[in-house]
N, C-alpha and C positions, 0 to 999 in steps of 0.2 A: 491413533495418536498416542504419544507417550503419556505416562502417568507422572512424569517429572513435574516439579513446580514450574511456574511461569518463567521465572528468571533463569533457572537451570536449563529449561528447554531452549530458551532464546540463546543462551551461551553455547549450548551444544550445536544449535543450528549455525551460529556465527562461526564456530570452529570448522564445521563441515563445509561451509561455502567460502572459506577464506581465500580460495583461489581466485575469487572475483575481485579481490582488493581488501582493504582494511574495513572490517565491519564492526561498528560499535553497537553496544546494547545500552538502551536508556529506559528509564521509567516512563511509562505511558499510561496515564489514568490508572486503571486497575490491572494493567498488564505490562508488557515489555516490548519496546519498539526495536526493530533492526534497521540500522542506518548505514549507508555507504556514501562517502563524500558529502555528508550533511543532508542527504536525501533519504527520507523514510520510505522504504519499499515494502515493509511488512511489519507485523506485530504478532505477539503471542498473547492470547487472552483466554483465561479459564481453560488452559490445556489445548487450545486450538491455535493453529498457525494460519494467519490471514495474509494474503498477498495483494498488492496494489494491482488493479486492472485498468485497462482502457477499453474503448469500444471493440477493438479487435480481439483482445485476449479474453474479454468477458464471455464471448461465445464459446471459447474452449472450456472455461470453467463450467458454464451452464450445460454444455453437452455431456459433461461428466457428472452432472447432478449436484454440483457444488453450489452453495448458497452464499449470499452476501452477509457481511457482519451485521448483527442486530443487537440492540440493547434496549432495556425498558426505559421509556421516557415518562413524562407526566401524563398518565392516562392512556398512553399508546406505545406501541413498539416502534422504535426508530430504526430504519434500515439504511446502512451506509453502502451504497452501490459501488463505491470505488475500491472496496476491499472484499475479497471472496476467500472462503476457507480453502486451504490447499488440499488437493487430493491425497489421501493416505499413502498411496503407493509410491509417491515421490520420496518418501522418507527411507525407503529400502535401498536407494541407489543415489550416492552422492552426486554423480554426474547429472542425473535427471533432476535432482534437487537444485543444483547450480543453474541448470537451464531454465527452470521455472522462476528462480529468483532473478536471473538476468532479465527475463521478460518483465517481471514485476518492477525491477529497477528502471527499465526503459519506459514503462507505463508511468511511473512516478516522475521521471525526467520529462516526459512529454507533457504531463499535466502542469509542471512548473513552467515550461516554455509557453504552453497555451495560455496560462494565467498571466505570465509576464507580458505576453503579446497583447492581451486585452488591456492591461494596465498601460502599456506603451501607447496604444491607440487612443485611450482616454487622455493621456498626457499630451500627445501631439495635437489632438483636436482642441484641447484647452489652450495650448500655447499658440495655436493658429487663430485664436479669438472666438472660436465657436464654443457652444456649450458641450461639455463632454457627455458621451452617452452614459446612461445610468448603469450602475454596477448591477450585475446579476446576483441575486441571492440564491444560496443553495449550492 
């Protein structure tokens, strides 16, 4: 991975994947998020690029030995299983980089649809007069 600063690396990545549409770069906690059409599909944190995964793409990352994003929490390490470190070799080929990013965007889009579907189910149940199912935490 590059020794560029977090924001510079995110801007470089955004330029290299611009064929996928308009990519914006935003502050994201201690790093920089990459966003397309209002949907965050990745971020750069401490010199590493993380991509959004779903159940299907997670297998691909794990097969390559990639790990999920972690950060220190109060007394324990917190693991974010929805974002995995991108493999280093994708940075050598812009087409391969765009393919991985496109998959990450689809995973992020799928998570939004999955989440909004659950919200809609709760809303419909409530409107029908029944008690809405409890929200899942995590």
